[in-house]
C-alpha positions in Angstrom: -2.2 10.5 -17.1 -2.7 13.1 -19.9 -2.8 16.1 -17.4 0.7 15.1 -16.1 2.4 14.7 -19.5 4.3 17.7 -20.7 4.8 16.4 -24.3 6.2 13.7 -26.5 9.5 13.3 -28.2 10.7 10.4 -30.4 7.6 8.4 -29.4 8.3 8.8 -25.7 6.2 10.8 -23.2 7.8 13.6 -21.2 6.3 14.0 -17.7 5.6 17.5 -16.4 8.3 18.0 -13.8 6.5 21.0 -12.2 3.6 18.8 -11.3 5.8 16.0 -10.3 7.6 18.3 -7.9 4.3 19.6 -6.4 3.0 16.1 -5.9 6.3 14.9 -4.5 6.0 17.4 -1.6 2.5 16.3 -0.9 3.5 12.6 -0.9 6.5 13.2 1.4 4.3 15.2 3.8 1.8 12.3 3.9 4.5 9.7 4.5 6.1 11.6 7.3 2.7 12.2 9.0 1.7 8.5 8.7 5.1 7.5 10.2 4.7 10.0 13.0 1.3 8.4 13.8 3.1 5.0 14.1 1.8 3.5 10.9 3.7 0.7 9.2 4.7 0.6 5.5 4.8 -2.1 2.9 6.9 -1.5 -0.2 5.9 -3.5 -3.3 7.9 -3.6 -6.5 8.7 -6.8 -8.5 10.4 -5.3 -11.5 13.9 -6.6 -11.9 15.5 -3.1 -11.7 13.4 -2.1 -8.7 13.6 -5.3 -6.6 17.0 -4.6 -4.9 16.2 -1.0 -4.3 12.8 -1.9 -2.7 14.4 -4.3 -0.2 17.2 -1.8 0.7 14.8 1.1 1.3 12.3 -0.9 3.3 15.0 -2.4 5.6 16.6 1.1 6.1 13.3 2.5 7.5 12.2 -0.6 9.4 9.4 -1.4 6.9 8.4 -4.5 5.0 8.6 -5.4 1.3 7.6 -7.7 -1.5 10.1 -7.6 -4.4 9.8 -11.0 -6.1 6.2 -11.9 -6.8 2.8 -10.8 -5.3 1.1 -13.9 -4.1 -2.7 -13.8 -4.5 -4.4 -12.9 -1.2 -1.2 -11.5 0.4 -3.3 -8.9 2.2 -6.9 -10.1 1.8 -6.1 -13.6 3.0 -3.4 -12.5 5.5 -4.2 -15.4 7.9 -3.2 -17.9 5.3 0.0 -16.0 4.7 0.7 -16.1 8.4 0.3 -19.9 8.4 2.9 -20.0 5.6 5.2 -17.8 7.7 4.8 -20.1 10.6 5.7 -23.1 8.4 8.8 -21.3 7.3 9.9 -20.8 10.9 9.2 -24.4 11.7 11.4 -25.5 8.7 14.2 -23.3 10.0 14.0 -24.7 13.5 13.8 -28.3 12.3 16.8 -27.8 10.1 18.8 -26.1 12.9 17.9 -29.0 15.4 19.1 -31.5 12.8 15.7 -33.2 12.5 16.1 -33.3 8.7 19.1 -35.6 9.2 16.7 -38.4 10.1 14.7 -38.1 6.9 15.2 -39.6 3.5 17.1 -37.5 0.9 14.0 -37.0 -1.2 12.0 -35.7 1.7 14.8 -33.4 2.8 15.1 -32.1 -0.8 11.3 -31.5 -0.9 11.3 -29.6 2.4 14.3 -27.5 1.4 12.7 -26.5 -1.9 9.5 -25.5 0.0 11.6 -23.5 2.5 13.5 -21.7 -0.2 10.3 -20.8 -2.0 8.8 -19.4 1.2 11.9 -17.4 1.9 12.0 -16.0 -1.6 8.5 -14.7 -1.6 7.7 -14.0 2.0 11.0 -13.0 3.7 10.2 -9.3 3.3 7.0 -9.7 5.4 8.2 -12.3 7.8 8.1 -9.9 10.8 4.9 -8.1 9.7 2.4 -9.0 12.5 -0.6 -7.2 11.1 -1.7 -5.5 7.9 0.3 -2.4 6.9 -0.9 1.1 7.4 0.4 2.3 4.0 1.4 0.4 0.8 4.0 2.0 -1.5 3.8 0.6 -5.1 6.4 0.8 -7.8 4.9 -0.2 -11.1 1.1 0.0 -11.0 0.4 -2.2 -14.1 2.7 -5.0 -12.7 1.3 -4.8 -9.2 -2.4 -4.5 -10.2 -3.4 -7.4 -7.9 -1.8 -5.6 -5.0 -3.6 -2.4 -6.0 -7.0 -4.3 -6.0 -6.4 -5.8 -2.6 -5.4 -2.5 -1.1 -8.6 -0.9 -2.5 -10.7 -3.8 -1.2 -9.3 -3.4 2.3 -9.2 0.4 2.3 -5.4 0.5 2.8 -4.0 3.9 1.4 -1.5 3.6 -1.4 1.3 5.7 -2.6 2.1 4.8 -6.2 4.8 5.8 -8.8 2.8 6.3 -12.0 4.4 6.1 -15.4 2.6 7.5 -18.5 0.6 4.3 -19.0 -0.9 4.2 -15.5 -4.3 5.2 -14.1 -4.2 7.8 -11.3 -7.8 7.0 -10.3 -6.5 3.7 -8.8 -4.1 5.5 -6.5 -4.8 7.4 -3.3 -1.5 9.3 -3.4 0.7 9.2 -6.5 3.8 10.6 -8.1 4.3 10.8 -11.9 7.7 9.2 -12.6 9.6 6.9 -14.9 9.5 3.6 -12.9 11.8 2.0 -15.4 14.7 4.3 -14.6 17.0 3.0 -11.9 18.4 6.4 -11.1 14.9 7.9 -10.8 13.8 5.1 -8.5 16.9 5.4 -6.4 16.4 9.1 -5.9 12.6 8.9 -5.2 13.0 6.0 -2.8 15.7 7.9 -0.9 13.2 10.8 -0.5 10.6 8.3 0.7 13.0 6.8 3.2 14.0 10.1 4.6 10.4 11.2 5.0 9.5 8.0 6.8 12.5 8.1 9.1 11.7 11.7 10.0 8.2 10.7 10.9 9.4 7.8 12.9 11.8 10.0 14.8 8.9 12.4 15.6 6.9 9.4 16.9 9.7 8.3 19.2 10.3 11.8 20.5 6.6 12.1 21.3 6.5 8.8 23.1 9.6 9.7 25.1 8.0 13.1 26.1 4.9 11.3 27.3 6.9 8.9 29.4 8.9 11.7 30.9 5.8 13.7 31.7 4.2 10.6 33.4 7.5 10.1 35.4 7.5 13.7 36.6 3.8 14.1 37.5 3.0 10.5 38.5 -0.2 10.7 36.5 -1.0 8.3 33.8 -3.5 9.4 31.2 -5.8 6.6 29.9 -8.4 7.7 27.4 -10.4 10.5 29.0 -9.6 9.4 32.6 -6.6 10.1 34.7 -5.2 7.7 37.2 -2.7 8.9 39.8 0.2 6.8 41.2 -0.2 8.7 44.5 -2.9 7.1 46.7 -5.0 9.6 48.6 -5.5 8.9 52.3 -9.0 8.3 53.3 -10.5 10.7 55.8 -11.7 8.6 58.8 -14.5 11.1 59.4 -15.9 10.6 56.0 -16.6 6.9 56.7 -18.8 7.7 59.7 -22.5 7.8 59.2 
């Protein structure tokens, strides 16, 4: 991180704000473009000061989040995580139906503890049907397992890097103090705005396509065009 550190004062590094501003604009442009392409986002940040901000930002831009603990294989072993999510849904349905009322107290207590544990760690990805298109990381050193899984799967990452982090492990990064709540709140607000802008572009493009199809009666599928207007066959052409 040496190229992105302006200096040091009282034993603390001071980040170069000029470079931070330059990289911020690049990151925001990347997030907006990915959102415009319909990509999904996973926010990851388990630091105590970051956890509530992570959840709030992700929900505001219809994304997913992990803000308690990164479970090993969260991405690389996604099928197993999906099984755990299905188990969580089964627990909820059973509890709502009153099935647990027929069980012994010890069994109910065990199931409730398991349900609470699954909700704590997986509630932020409960509606994530496939691997995310982009992972946004707050705290590289704390989320190093998530970093490794993203690199293994080739999922692009956007990472907030403090002075003790390694930019070589990030695809897109932003030098910032990830311990400062005010800095996190400001940066996440910018991330949220960029993603929402891209999502709006995606919706407008899809709406324009549907409107064009409705007007012309032509549906474009790959490189072929199929018309909703059936041409009348010329009787003469069928004669030999």
